[in-house]
C-alpha positions in Angstrom: 7.9 -56.2 -64.3 9.2 -56.5 -60.8 11.6 -53.6 -61.4 8.9 -51.4 -62.7 6.6 -52.1 -59.7 9.5 -51.4 -57.3 10.1 -48.0 -59.1 6.4 -47.1 -58.9 6.4 -47.8 -55.1 9.5 -45.7 -54.6 8.0 -42.8 -56.6 4.7 -43.0 -54.5 6.7 -43.0 -51.3 8.7 -39.9 -52.3 5.5 -38.0 -53.3 3.9 -38.7 -49.9 6.9 -37.6 -48.0 7.2 -34.4 -50.1 3.5 -33.6 -49.5 3.7 -34.1 -45.7 6.9 -32.0 -45.3 5.3 -28.6 -45.9 2.5 -29.4 -43.4 5.0 -30.1 -40.8 6.9 -26.9 -41.6 3.7 -24.9 -41.4 2.9 -26.4 -38.0 6.4 -25.6 -36.7 6.2 -22.1 -38.1 2.8 -21.4 -36.3 4.2 -22.8 -33.0 7.2 -20.6 -33.3 5.0 -17.6 -34.0 2.9 -18.3 -30.9 6.1 -18.5 -28.8 7.4 -15.3 -30.3 4.1 -13.6 -29.5 4.2 -14.8 -25.8 7.8 -13.7 -25.5 7.0 -10.3 -27.0 4.1 -9.8 -24.6 6.4 -10.6 -21.7 9.1 -8.3 -23.0 6.5 -5.5 -23.3 5.5 -5.9 -19.7 9.2 -6.1 -18.6 10.0 -3.0 -20.6 7.1 -1.1 -18.9 8.4 -2.2 -15.5 11.9 -0.9 -16.3 10.8 2.4 -17.8 8.2 3.2 -15.1 9.4 1.5 -11.9 6.9 1.3 -9.0 7.2 0.5 -5.3 8.7 -2.8 -4.4 6.5 -5.8 -3.9 5.4 -6.9 -0.5 7.9 -9.3 1.0 6.5 -12.8 1.8 8.4 -13.2 5.1 6.9 -10.2 7.0 6.3 -10.8 10.7 2.7 -9.3 10.7 0.1 -8.9 7.9 -3.6 -8.2 7.8 -5.5 -8.7 4.6 -8.8 -6.8 4.1 -11.1 -6.2 1.2 -12.7 -2.8 0.5 -15.4 -1.6 -1.8 -14.7 1.7 -3.5 -17.6 3.9 -4.6 -16.3 6.0 -7.5 -19.2 8.5 -7.0 -17.7 9.5 -3.7 -15.4 12.6 -3.8 -12.2 10.9 -2.7 -12.6 8.1 -5.3 -13.8 10.4 -8.2 -10.2 10.7 -9.7 -10.6 7.1 -10.8 -13.9 7.8 -12.5 -13.1 11.0 -14.4 -13.5 11.4 -17.3 -16.6 9.2 -17.8 -16.2 9.3 -21.6 -12.6 9.0 -23.0 -11.1 12.2 -24.5 -8.0 12.7 -26.6 -5.9 13.7 -23.6 -7.3 11.6 -20.7 -9.1 8.4 -19.9 -10.4 7.0 -16.7 -9.1 3.9 -14.8 -11.5 1.3 -16.3 -11.0 2.4 -19.9 -7.2 2.2 -19.4 -7.1 -1.3 -17.9 -9.8 -2.5 -20.3 -7.6 -1.6 -23.2 -4.7 -3.5 -21.5 -7.1 -6.5 -21.0 -8.0 -6.5 -24.7 -4.4 -6.2 -25.9 -3.5 -9.0 -23.4 -0.7 -6.9 -21.9 -1.8 -7.5 -18.4 -3.2 -10.9 -17.3 -6.7 -11.0 -15.9 -8.1 -13.7 -13.6 -11.7 -15.0 -13.1 -13.9 -13.7 -10.4 -14.9 -16.7 -8.4 -18.3 -17.0 -6.6 -16.7 -16.9 -3.2 -15.2 -13.5 -4.0 -11.6 -14.6 -3.3 -8.9 -13.8 -5.8 -6.8 -16.6 -7.1 -3.8 -15.9 -9.4 -3.3 -19.6 -10.3 -2.9 -20.4 -13.9 -6.2 -22.3 -14.0 -8.1 -19.0 -13.2 -6.4 -17.1 -16.0 -8.9 -15.5 -18.5 -7.9 -16.9 -21.9 -11.2 -16.2 -23.8 -11.7 -12.5 -24.1 -14.8 -12.9 -26.3 -16.5 -14.9 -23.5 -16.1 -12.0 -21.1 -17.4 -9.5 -23.7 -20.4 -11.5 -24.7 -21.3 -12.4 -21.1 -21.4 -8.7 -20.2 -23.1 -7.6 -23.4 -20.1 -5.4 -24.6 -20.2 -4.9 -28.3 -17.0 -5.7 -30.2 -15.7 -6.3 -33.7 -13.4 -9.0 -34.9 -11.2 -8.8 -37.9 -8.4 -11.2 -38.9 -8.6 -12.6 -35.4 -8.1 -9.3 -33.7 -10.9 -8.0 -31.3 -11.5 -4.3 -31.1 -14.0 -2.3 -29.0 -14.8 1.3 -29.8 -14.3 3.9 -27.1 -18.1 4.6 -27.0 -18.8 0.9 -26.5 -16.5 0.6 -23.4 -18.9 0.7 -20.4 -16.7 3.0 -18.4 -19.7 5.1 -17.2 -21.2 2.0 -15.7 -18.2 0.8 -13.8 -18.8 2.8 -10.7 -17.3 0.5 -8.1 -14.2 -1.5 -7.5 -13.2 -4.3 -5.2 -9.6 -3.9 -3.9 -7.6 -6.2 -1.7 -5.4 -4.2 0.8 -2.6 -5.7 2.8 -1.4 -3.9 5.9 2.0 -5.3 7.0 5.0 -4.6 9.1 8.4 -5.2 7.4 10.9 -6.0 10.1 13.9 -5.6 7.8 13.2 -2.0 7.0 11.2 -1.2 10.2 8.3 0.2 8.1 4.5 -0.2 8.4 2.5 0.0 5.1 -0.9 -0.5 3.6 -0.5 -1.7 0.1 -3.1 -2.6 -2.6 -2.4 -6.1 -3.9 -5.4 -6.7 -6.2 -8.3 -4.8 -7.9 -11.5 -5.8 -9.6 -13.8 -3.5 -11.6 -17.6 -3.9 -11.0 -20.2 -3.3 -13.7 -23.3 -1.6 -12.4 -26.3 -1.5 -14.7 -29.8 -0.3 -13.7 -32.1 -3.1 -12.8 -29.2 -5.7 -12.9 -27.1 -7.2 -10.1 -23.6 -6.0 -9.8 -21.2 -7.9 -12.1 -17.5 -8.2 -11.0 -15.6 -8.5 -14.2 -12.2 -9.9 -13.3 -9.3 -9.7 -10.9 -6.0 -8.1 -11.8 -2.8 -8.4 -9.7 -1.8 -4.9 -8.8 2.0 -5.4 -9.3 1.2 -6.5 -12.9 -0.7 -3.4 -13.7 1.3 -0.9 -11.6 3.9 -0.1 -14.3 1.1 1.0 -16.6 -0.8 2.9 -14.0 2.4 5.0 -13.4 1.8 6.3 -16.9 -1.9 7.2 -16.3 -2.3 10.9 -15.2 -5.3 11.7 -13.1 -6.9 14.9 -11.8 -7.3 14.9 -8.0 -8.9 18.2 -7.3 -12.0 20.2 -8.5 -10.2 23.4 -7.7 -6.9 22.6 -9.5 -7.5 20.9 -12.8 -3.9 20.0 -13.4 -3.1 16.3 -13.7 -0.3 16.3 -11.1 -0.6 12.7 -10.0 -0.6 9.2 -11.5 -3.0 6.4 -10.7 -0.1 4.4 -9.2 0.7 7.4 -6.9 -3.0 7.6 -5.9 -3.0 3.9 -4.8 0.4 4.0 -3.3 -0.4 7.0 -1.1 -3.7 5.4 -0.1 -5.8 8.4 -1.3 -8.8 6.2 -1.8 -11.7 5.7 0.6 -13.6 2.4 0.9 -15.6 0.4 3.4 -14.4 -3.0 4.5 -16.7 -5.8 3.2 -14.5 -8.8 4.0 -11.4 -9.8 5.8 -9.1 -12.8 5.4 -10.4 -15.1 8.3 -10.4 -18.8 9.0 -14.2 -19.0 9.0 -14.6 -17.3 5.6 -17.1 -14.8 6.9 -18.2 -11.8 4.8 -19.4 -8.7 6.6 -21.9 -7.7 3.9 -23.8 -10.9 4.4 -25.1 -9.5 7.7 -28.6 -8.2 7.6 -28.1 -5.8 10.5 -26.6 -2.6 9.1 -25.7 -1.3 12.5 -23.8 -4.5 13.3 -21.9 -4.3 10.0 -20.9 -0.7 10.6 -19.8 -1.5 14.2 -17.6 -4.3 12.9 -16.1 -2.1 10.2 -15.1 0.5 12.8 -13.7 -2.2 15.1 -11.4 -3.5 12.3 -10.3 0.0 11.4 -9.5 0.7 15.0 -7.5 -2.5 15.3 -5.3 -1.4 12.3 -4.8 2.1 13.9 -3.9 0.6 17.3 -1.4 -1.8 15.9 0.4 1.0 14.0 0.5 3.1 17.1 1.8 0.3 19.3 4.6 -0.4 16.8 6.1 3.1 17.2 5.3 3.1 21.0 7.3 0.0 21.6 10.1 1.2 19.5 10.4 4.5 21.5 9.9 3.1 25.0 13.3 1.3 25.4 15.1 4.5 24.5 13.6 6.3 27.5 14.7 3.7 30.0 18.1 2.6 31.1 19.3 -1.0 31.0 18.7 -1.5 34.8 15.1 -0.3 34.6 14.4 -2.6 31.6 15.8 -5.6 33.6 14.1 -4.9 36.9 10.5 -5.8 37.7 8.0 -3.1 37.5 7.6 -2.7 41.3 11.3 -2.4 41.9 11.8 0.0 39.1 9.1 2.3 40.5 10.7 2.1 44.0 14.1 2.9 42.6 12.7 5.8 40.7 11.0 7.1 43.9 14.3 6.7 45.9 16.2 8.6 43.2 13.6 11.4 43.3 13.8 11.5 47.1 17.6 11.7 47.1 17.4 14.4 44.5 15.0 16.5 46.6 17.2 16.0 49.7 20.2 17.1 47.7 18.4 20.2 46.6 17.4 21.0 50.2 21.0 20.6 51.3 22.2 22.9 48.5 19.6 25.5 49.5 20.7 25.3 53.1 24.3 25.7 52.2 23.5 28.7 50.0 21.5 30.4 52.8 24.3 29.7 55.3 26.8 31.2 53.0 24.6 34.2 52.6 24.3 34.6 56.4 28.0 34.1 56.9 28.8 36.7 54.3 26.4 39.1 55.9 27.8 38.6 59.4 31.4 39.0 58.2 30.5 42.2 56.5 28.9 43.4 59.8 32.0 42.5 61.8 34.2 44.3 59.3 32.0 47.4 59.7 32.1 47.2 63.5 35.9 46.8 63.5 36.3 49.8 61.3 34.1 51.9 63.6 36.0 50.7 66.6 39.3 51.5 65.0 38.2 55.1 64.5 36.8 55.5 68.1 40.0 55.4 70.1 41.4 58.5 68.3 38.6 60.7 69.6 39.0 59.3 73.2 42.7 60.0 73.1 42.1 63.6 72.3 39.6 63.8 75.1 42.0 62.4 77.5 44.7 64.9 76.6 42.3 67.7 77.3 
C-alpha cells in the first residue's frame, strides 16, 4: 500500500510540473516578443536617422545659450506651409497629420504637456497610453486586435492651428558658429468655444529624420514642393511671437494683462538676440584691424600714438612735396642757364665780325 501511495504522489507531482511548464513558456515568449517589438521600434528610428540625416544636435558644452518659447500661428503666411493641406491628400499631408501618424505608430516618443508649460523629456513624462490622449481630446478611433487606428477624416488637422516651439540660440565656440535651433515642438488643438489644448511635446531631434521626408509647399506662386519640413525649421523660415523665456523666476510673458508691455518685452528680447549676434562678429573682426602694440596699449596711449603717426605721415608728405617743387625749380633754372649759355656762345661770332670791319 505504501508503494502504491508513493507512486500516486509521484504521478501527481509530474502532472503539476507538466501543466505549469507551458504557462512559463508562454510568459517567456510574450516577454521576448515585447523586447523584439521595442528593439524593432528603435531599429526603425535608427534606420530613418541613417537614411535621412539631419543637422547635428546642439552641443551641451556651448559657452552661451538662450532658450525661448515661441507660439506659431499657422494661419499666418510664413507659417502656412505647416498647415497646408488642411485635409490629407494622396500626395501630401500637413505637419500635424504626419506627426500624429508617427505618434499612433509609436515611432516617435511623445511626452506629456505639464501645466507649467515646460517640456520634460524624462521617462516619467513619456506618453504610454495612446487611448487616453485620444479620449481626452475626443478623437474618434477604432481598435482591432489591440491595434488603434484613426481614419484620415477623423484626424483633427484642421483644428491644430497653433504650435508651441522651443528655440535655442547658441554660440558654438568649437566651430565659431551662431545658430538658432528648434529643440522641441508641441501641437495645439483649437476648437471653437473651447480653451486651447496643447496635446504633447516631441523632441525635435527624434522627429527630424522623419520631417526630412515630408515635402512642403512654401509659396503661393510656385506650387512645387521644393523643401522639406526639416529644411523649413532648420532655416528658421517660421515666424512666431515669444511667449516665454527660460528664466530663474519662471515668469511667462503672456500672463501680463498689459498688451503694450508684452509687445515691448518681446521686442526687447528679439533685440538682445540680434545685438549678441552682431557683437560676436564685431569682436572677431576687431583684433584683425589692430596690431599687437595697439591691442596691448591703453586706449589713451593708442590714440596718441595713432595721432603721432598721422602727424609724422603728414610732415613726410610735406617734405616730399617740397623736394618735388625744389627739383622742379632746379630743373627749370638749369634749363634757363643752358639756354643763356647757348645764346652767349653764339654772340661772340657776330662781335668778331663787327670788329674786323
